[in-house]
C-alpha positions as CSV (number, residue, x, y, z in Angstrom):
1,M,102.7,74.7,81.7
2,H,100.0,75.7,83.7
3,R,99.8,72.4,85.6
4,H,101.1,74.2,89.1
5,L,98.8,73.7,92.1
6,T,98.6,75.3,94.9
7,T,97.0,74.2,98.7
8,E,95.1,78.1,98.8
9,A,94.1,78.2,95.6
10,S,92.8,74.8,95.3
11,R,90.6,75.2,98.6
12,V,87.5,75.9,97.3
13,S,84.0,76.2,100.3
14,L,80.8,75.5,100.1
15,Q,78.1,77.1,102.6
16,K,74.3,76.4,102.7
17,L,72.5,79.8,102.3
18,T,68.8,79.6,101.2
19,T,67.7,83.4,102.0
20,Y,68.8,86.6,100.9
21,D,67.5,87.4,104.8
22,P,70.1,90.4,105.5
23,V,71.3,88.5,108.6
24,V,71.2,85.0,107.8
25,T,73.1,86.2,104.8
26,S,75.7,88.0,106.6
27,A,76.4,85.1,108.7
28,A,76.9,82.6,106.4
29,I,79.0,84.4,104.4
30,E,81.3,84.7,107.6
31,M,81.2,80.3,108.0
32,L,81.9,80.5,104.1
33,L,85.1,82.3,104.9
34,Q,86.7,81.0,107.5
35,P,88.0,77.6,105.8
36,L,89.8,80.3,104.0
37,G,91.2,82.2,107.0
38,G,88.4,85.2,106.8
39,I,88.1,88.0,105.1
40,S,91.2,89.4,106.8
41,A,93.7,86.4,104.5
42,F,92.4,89.2,101.7
43,V,92.4,91.9,102.6
44,K,94.2,94.8,104.8
45,Q,93.5,97.8,106.4
46,G,94.2,100.8,104.1
47,Q,93.5,98.5,101.2
48,K,91.8,99.8,97.8
49,V,89.5,96.9,97.5
50,L,87.0,96.7,94.2
51,L,83.9,94.6,94.4
52,K,82.9,93.5,90.6
53,P,79.6,92.1,91.3
54,N,77.2,90.4,87.9
55,L,75.3,93.9,86.8
56,L,74.4,91.8,83.2
57,A,70.9,94.6,83.4
58,G,68.7,96.3,85.5
59,K,65.7,93.8,86.9
60,D,64.8,93.4,90.0
61,P,66.5,90.9,92.6
62,D,64.2,88.4,92.1
63,K,64.7,88.1,88.4
64,A,68.5,86.1,89.2
65,V,69.8,88.7,86.5
66,T,72.0,90.5,88.5
67,T,74.2,89.5,92.2
68,H,71.1,89.9,95.2
69,P,72.0,93.4,97.1
70,E,72.1,91.7,100.1
71,I,75.4,89.4,98.9
72,V,76.7,92.4,98.1
73,R,75.7,94.2,101.5
74,A,77.5,91.5,103.3
75,V,81.0,91.4,101.3
76,I,80.9,95.4,101.9
77,K,80.2,95.3,105.8
78,L,83.1,92.2,105.7
79,V,85.8,94.1,104.0
80,Q,85.4,97.8,105.6
81,A,85.2,95.7,109.0
82,A,88.6,94.7,108.1
83,G,89.8,98.0,107.0
84,G,89.4,98.5,103.8
85,E,88.1,100.9,101.5
86,V,85.4,99.7,99.2
87,T,84.6,100.5,95.5
88,V,81.7,98.9,93.9
89,G,82.1,99.0,89.8
90,D,80.8,96.8,86.6
91,S,80.4,97.4,82.6
92,P,76.5,96.6,81.8
93,G,75.7,94.9,78.9
94,I,72.6,97.1,78.4
95,G,71.5,100.5,80.2
96,S,73.6,103.1,82.1
97,P,75.8,101.4,85.1
98,E,74.1,104.3,87.4
99,N,70.6,102.7,86.1
100,V,71.1,99.3,86.2
101,A,72.8,99.4,89.4
102,R,69.7,101.8,90.7
103,K,67.2,98.9,89.6
104,S,68.9,95.9,90.7
105,G,68.8,97.7,94.8
106,I,72.9,97.6,94.6
107,L,73.5,101.2,94.3
108,A,70.8,101.6,97.2
109,V,73.3,99.3,99.5
110,I,76.2,101.4,97.8
111,N,74.7,104.5,99.9
112,E,73.4,102.9,102.4
113,T,77.2,101.7,103.6
114,G,79.3,104.3,102.6
115,C,81.0,102.8,99.7
116,K,82.2,104.3,96.1
117,F,80.1,103.0,93.1
118,A,82.5,102.9,89.5
119,P,80.1,102.6,86.3
120,F,83.6,101.1,84.6
121,D,83.3,104.7,81.9
122,T,87.1,104.6,81.6
123,P,89.4,102.4,80.0
124,T,93.3,101.9,80.0
125,T,94.7,99.2,78.1
126,I,96.6,96.1,79.7
127,N,99.1,94.0,78.3
128,P,99.5,90.3,79.3
129,T,102.3,88.3,78.0
130,G,102.6,84.5,77.7
131,G,98.9,84.4,75.9
132,T,96.7,84.6,72.6
133,F,95.7,88.3,73.8
134,H,98.8,90.9,74.1
135,Q,96.0,93.7,74.9
136,F,92.9,93.9,77.0
137,E,90.9,97.9,77.8
138,V,89.7,97.3,81.2
139,A,88.4,100.1,83.4
140,R,91.3,102.1,85.7
141,E,89.3,101.0,88.8
142,I,90.7,97.2,88.0
143,V,93.7,98.6,87.3
144,E,94.1,100.7,90.5
145,A,92.8,98.4,92.5
146,D,94.9,96.9,95.6
147,L,92.5,93.9,94.9
148,I,89.5,92.5,93.4
149,I,86.2,90.7,94.8
150,N,84.9,88.5,92.6
151,L,80.6,88.3,93.6
152,P,79.2,86.6,90.3
153,K,75.5,85.3,90.1
154,L,75.2,81.2,88.7
155,K,73.5,81.5,86.0
156,T,73.7,79.4,82.6
157,H,74.5,81.5,79.1
158,Q,73.2,80.5,76.1
159,M,76.9,81.4,74.6
160,M,79.0,79.7,76.9
161,G,77.2,77.2,78.9
162,L,77.3,78.7,82.1
163,T,78.9,81.7,84.1
164,C,80.1,82.4,86.8
165,G,83.8,83.2,88.3
166,V,86.0,83.5,84.8
167,K,82.4,84.6,82.9
168,N,81.8,87.3,85.2
169,M,85.1,89.0,85.0
170,F,84.6,89.7,81.3
171,G,82.5,92.7,83.0
172,A,86.1,94.8,83.2
173,I,85.9,95.4,79.4
174,V,84.4,98.5,79.3
175,G,80.8,99.7,77.5
176,L,81.4,98.9,73.5
177,R,84.7,97.2,73.8
178,K,82.6,94.2,74.6
179,P,81.1,93.5,71.3
180,R,83.9,93.9,69.3
181,L,85.7,90.8,71.1
182,H,82.7,89.1,70.5
183,L,82.9,90.5,67.0
184,Q,87.0,89.2,66.8
185,A,86.3,85.6,68.1
186,G,82.9,85.4,65.5
187,T,81.5,82.2,65.2
188,D,84.2,80.4,67.2
189,K,83.3,79.6,71.1
190,A,86.6,77.8,71.6
191,Y,88.5,81.3,71.1
192,F,86.1,83.6,72.7
193,A,86.0,80.5,76.1
194,L,89.9,81.4,75.4
195,M,89.8,85.0,75.6
196,L,87.7,85.0,78.6
197,L,90.5,82.9,80.6
198,E,93.0,85.0,79.5
199,L,91.2,88.0,80.9
200,C,90.4,86.4,83.7
201,E,94.6,85.5,84.0
202,A,95.6,89.0,83.1
203,I,92.6,90.5,86.0
204,I,93.1,87.8,88.6
205,P,90.9,89.0,91.8
206,A,91.9,87.4,95.1
207,L,88.7,86.2,95.9
208,T,85.2,84.7,94.3
209,I,82.1,84.6,95.8
210,V,79.5,82.8,94.1
211,D,75.7,84.0,94.7
212,A,74.2,80.5,94.1
213,V,71.7,81.3,96.5
214,I,68.8,81.8,93.5
215,G,70.3,81.2,90.0
216,M,69.7,81.1,86.4
217,E,68.6,77.8,84.0
218,A,67.5,78.0,80.2
219,E,68.0,80.8,78.6
220,G,70.6,82.5,81.0
221,P,72.0,84.5,81.4
222,G,69.5,87.7,81.1
223,S,65.9,85.2,79.8
224,G,66.3,82.5,81.7
225,D,64.2,81.4,84.5
226,P,65.4,81.9,88.6
227,V,66.2,78.8,90.0
228,A,66.4,77.8,94.2
229,I,69.8,76.2,94.5
230,G,71.0,76.8,97.7
231,A,74.5,77.5,98.2
232,L,77.1,79.7,98.2
233,L,81.0,79.2,96.8
234,A,84.0,80.9,97.5
235,G,88.1,80.4,97.1
236,S,90.6,82.4,95.8
237,H,90.8,81.0,92.5
238,P,87.8,81.6,89.5
239,Q,88.2,78.1,88.3
240,A,88.6,76.3,90.7
241,I,84.8,78.0,91.3
242,D,83.8,77.3,88.1
243,T,84.6,73.5,88.0
244,V,82.8,73.0,91.4
245,A,80.1,75.4,90.4
246,T,80.0,72.7,87.2
247,E,79.5,70.3,89.1
248,L,77.0,71.3,91.7
249,V,74.3,71.8,88.9
250,G,74.8,68.7,87.4
251,M,77.2,69.8,83.9
252,K,79.7,68.1,81.9
253,P,83.0,70.1,81.9
254,H,82.6,69.5,77.8
255,Q,79.3,71.9,78.4
256,V,80.5,74.6,79.6
257,W,82.9,75.6,76.9
258,T,85.9,77.7,80.0
259,Q,85.8,74.7,81.5
260,Q,86.7,72.9,77.8
261,Q,89.2,75.3,76.6
262,A,90.3,75.3,80.4
263,I,91.3,71.4,80.4
264,E,92.4,71.7,76.5
265,T,95.1,73.9,76.9
266,G,96.3,72.0,80.6
267,R,95.3,74.7,83.1
268,P,94.9,73.7,86.9
269,Y,91.9,73.7,88.7
270,T,89.9,71.4,86.0
271,D,89.5,68.6,87.5
272,I,88.0,68.6,90.9
273,Q,89.4,65.6,92.7
274,E,92.2,68.2,92.6
275,L,90.4,70.3,94.6
276,Q,90.3,70.5,98.4
277,L,86.1,71.2,99.4
278,C,85.6,72.3,102.9
279,G,82.1,73.4,104.6
280,A,79.2,71.9,103.6
281,A,79.5,69.1,101.1
282,L,78.9,69.1,97.9
283,E,76.7,65.9,97.3
284,S,74.1,67.0,99.6
285,L,74.1,70.8,97.6
286,K,73.9,69.4,94.4
287,I,70.3,69.9,92.2
288,T,69.1,67.3,89.9
289,S,66.7,69.1,87.7
290,F,68.8,72.3,86.6
291,R,67.8,73.1,82.9
292,Q,70.6,73.7,80.5
293,A,70.6,76.5,77.8
294,K,70.1,75.0,74.2
295,M,73.2,73.9,73.4
296,T,73.9,76.2,70.2
297,D,76.9,74.5,68.3
298,V,78.2,70.7,66.8
299,N,80.2,71.0,64.5
300,F,81.5,67.1,63.8
301,G,84.5,67.8,62.9
302,L,83.5,69.0,59.4
303,K,85.9,71.6,58.0
304,G,86.3,74.0,55.5
305,A,82.8,75.0,52.5
306,L,81.1,71.0,54.2
307,K,80.9,73.0,57.4
308,H,79.6,76.5,55.9
309,H,77.1,74.8,53.9
310,L,75.6,73.4,57.1
311,R,75.8,75.9,59.2
312,H,72.5,76.4,60.2
313,A,71.6,72.7,60.7
314,L,74.9,72.2,62.6
315,T,74.1,75.3,65.1
316,A,71.3,77.5,66.8
317,R,70.5,81.1,66.0
318,P,68.7,83.7,68.1
319,V,64.7,84.3,66.6
320,P,62.4,87.3,67.3
321,D,59.3,86.7,69.3
322,H,57.0,89.3,66.9
323,N,54.5,89.6,70.2
324,L,56.7,90.0,73.0
325,C,59.2,92.4,70.9
326,R,58.6,96.3,71.6
327,R,61.1,96.9,68.8
328,C,63.4,99.0,71.0
329,N,66.2,99.0,69.1
330,D,68.6,97.5,72.0
331,C,69.2,94.6,70.5
332,V,70.0,96.4,67.0
333,T,72.2,98.8,68.4
334,H,74.5,96.0,70.5
335,C,74.8,93.5,67.4
336,P,78.6,93.0,66.6
337,P,78.4,92.6,63.4
338,E,75.4,94.9,63.0
339,A,72.9,91.6,61.7
340,M,69.8,93.1,63.0
341,K,67.5,95.5,61.8
342,I,64.1,97.2,62.4
343,E,61.8,97.0,59.1
344,N,58.4,97.4,58.5
345,N,58.2,97.9,61.9
346,R,59.1,94.1,62.6
347,L,62.8,92.8,63.8
348,I,65.0,91.4,61.0
349,I,68.2,89.4,61.4
350,D,70.2,88.5,58.8
351,Y,71.3,84.9,59.7
352,D,74.8,84.9,57.5
353,E,76.0,87.9,59.2
354,C,74.8,86.2,62.9
355,I,77.7,85.5,64.4
356,R,75.7,83.4,66.9
357,C,77.2,85.3,70.6
358,F,73.6,85.3,71.4
359,C,74.6,89.4,73.1
360,C,70.6,89.9,71.6
361,Q,69.1,87.0,73.3
362,E,71.0,88.3,76.7
363,L,70.4,91.8,76.5
364,C,66.8,92.0,75.4
365,P,64.7,93.8,78.3
366,H,61.7,92.2,77.0
367,G,62.8,88.2,76.2
368,A,62.0,88.3,72.9
369,L,64.2,86.3,71.5
370,M,64.3,82.6,71.1
371,T,66.8,80.3,70.3
372,K,66.1,77.9,67.5
373,Q,68.6,74.7,66.9
374,G,69.5,73.9,63.9
375,I,68.1,69.8,62.1
376,L,71.6,68.6,62.8
377,L,72.0,70.5,66.1
378,R,68.8,68.9,67.7
379,L,69.8,65.1,66.4
380,S,73.1,65.1,68.1
381,N,71.1,66.5,71.3
382,F,68.6,64.1,71.1
383,M,71.7,61.1,70.3
384,A,73.4,62.9,73.5
385,K,70.6,62.6,75.8
386,M,69.4,58.8,74.9
387,K,73.2,58.4,75.3
388,S,72.9,59.9,79.0
389,K,70.0,58.0,79.7
390,N,71.7,54.1,78.3
391,L,74.7,54.5,80.3
């Protein structure tokens, strides 16, 4: 039922960009959008245009945690030149939206360009039909916008494998409603991935532009390492974008939970052979040494009591580094199942209650939560690597 393809949605444009120099970045984004018809193919005079960057946490742009402010600036200016009224908004994982926007450099760009900032603090309910999830509480600005431009940062994601176009729209959910959805999904990553797909489809952005100039590898999305990728991606469908992004960093579809779920549920734009790639050649932009986040789940098809008994061996779990932990309580406050506490001046995790969402690792401002794989998961990962080497 999902296999309807359109030429416009299957078109993904790529452009090389290795610097955030304002002039060079602006020119690169204009070139990026040319194969898609330019910004005027999306934005019309007088439209209310919402830009949705990644504002996960208040980190310096050099940390690659958030969308770079120069990408945001270049898109704002293009939209304004096309006659659009620009608002920039997101709901950060931790910290006040204003502080996160300020520390990431995006608030300064908003003020300099004269557009509006939306802190995504007022929810409104939308009711998608035909899927598993029949209600989402999203920011009011999402519903009020004439069109949305999605501006993700390409990063690894400890729970989902990779965060890009689809996952970035999770920021439309207001504040603490995000942990509720994590809690609803529990340890079922496929269920959470399906939720992300259906949410993105319910509030589908008109245009997605990916900041992959400097991405993040290893333990992303908040505590990984910046990595030079040197690319921009753009297209009108986030799923098509994610398919190309997965290929760009050398990951397989089964290593990205949203990709895997999109394929299993018959959604379009999951096969790169079906996509129309424009601009720079994908092969010229691919990187070969991208470090993925640690695998966090494998079940070997086990069910019921046996699977529960082997849970710790089959999954990864967050483990505090007590030398780095500052007992700031951020992880405790934002843990969906309330499985964390500070006791005797040390962070304690109840692994029987932990749902392995890795929100704590994602939001820790000190990088004090590591990933420890269970023994069967480590064995599975080792066997997969050996098989790959022998192919």
